[in-house]
N, C-alpha and C positions, 0 to 999 in steps of 0.2 A: 504493500500500500504506500502510495506517495505521502509525504509528510503533510501536505495540505489537506488530506483527507481526515487528518487527526485533529484538525482545528476545533471541531465541536467537543473534543475531549480535553481542550485547553492547551494543546501543544501548538507552538508557533515558530516560524523561522525568525532568526535574529537578523536585523539589519546591520550594516557595516559599523555604524556608530556603537551599537549595542555590543557587537563582537569586540571592538577595540576597546570599550570601556571595560568589559569583563576581562580581556587579556591584561589590561593595565592593573586591575584590582586583584587578579590571581598571581600566583608565583610558582606553581608547580604543575607539571603535566607529564605526559608519557610520550617519549620519542620513539617512533617506529622506523627502523632502518631495514632495507631489503637484504635478504640473504638467498642462497640457492634453495633453501627449504622454507621454514617458517620465519616470519619477520622477527627481528631482534627488537625487543621492547625494553626500554629503560626509563624509570621515572627520574625526572630532572627538575631542578629549580631553574627558573629562567628570569630574564629581564626583557620587557617588551619596549621597543623604542617609540611606540605610539603610532607607528605607521605600518610598516611591512617587513620588520625584522625582529626576531628573538635572539637572544644571546645566552649561551650556556658555558659555564666553567667546568671543564673536565678535569678531574684528578687523575693523573697518570698512574697506571699500574703496569705491572709487567704483562706484556702481550694483550693490551686492552682491546677487546673485540669492538667496543664502541668507537674507539679512535680509528681502528682500521676500517670499519664500515663507514664511518663519517668521511674519512679521507678518500673513499671510493668515488665520491661525487655523484651518487645516484639520487633519484628522487626519494623523498622521506615524507613522513607524516608526523604531526605533533597533535595530540589530544589533550585538551584542557576541559575539565568539568568541575562542577560544584553541585553538591546535592544537599540541600538544607532539609528537605523532607521529601516524602514520596510525590508531593504535588508541587514542590518548589525546587527546580533544578535547571541547569544550564549545561550545554555540551557544545564544545567548539572543535571542529576538525580543520587543521591546516595542512596544506600540501605545499611542498617547496623542496629546497635543497640545502644541504648543510655543507659549510666550508670553514676551514681554519682561518681565523683572523690573524694577519701577519703581525709580527712583532712591532713594526712601526705604527700600526693602527691600534694595537691593544691598549696602550696607556690612555689615549684620548677616549676611547670607548669606556674603559673601566672607570674614568672620572665621572661619567654620566650615569653609570649602572647603579641600580638599586635593587639588589636581590634580597627581598625581605625574609626569605626562609631558606636556609641551607642545613643539612644536618651538621651537628656539632663536630662530628668526626672530620668533616671537610674544613671547618673553621680552624682546627688545631693543626699546626704544622704544615699548612698548605700555602705556598707562595708561587710567584711566577716561574720558579725553576721546576716545580713539579706539577704544574697545571698548564692547560691550554684553553684559550678562548675560542669558541665556535660560534658562528652566525648561522641562523636558519633563515633563508630568504623565502618569505611567503609569497607563493604564486596564486593560492586560492584559499578562500576563507569560507567556511560554511558553519552556521550555528542554528541550534534549536533550543527551545526553552518552554518550560511549563512553570507558571507562577502562582497558579491557584488551583484548587480542586475543581474539577469539571462539574458543571451543573447537570443534574439528571432530570430527564423529563418523564413524567408518569403518564 
């Protein structure tokens, strides 16, 4: 069933302003990177530039699959969602590409970044020497929401 057929149940498409506002207010999502088998999914904190880019800080580990797949330059997806109650939720699916930010660009971007939530483990002992900054270029945005319990007719 197309999403429009669910409007009578309280589900609606989000417009561009609503999507951007939600991306600005949230700080965690799930990155989906393609592989030969099932997609590689990773929860990540992010910073949204207010327009068409997200930024992620990757903590480098030995043989990081996330880094290897991100450096592959294929199409990727990012899911941001918030569920307050069964009848009050939002879901945004972004499609685009992931690329490493050059060292020359990194400092200027990090001065503007505000990542409001990151696991404490990442905060301790992580610096530029063992992290990389990645940019998600958003090519397509789609969002749906339900903000109230649907009205039932008798």
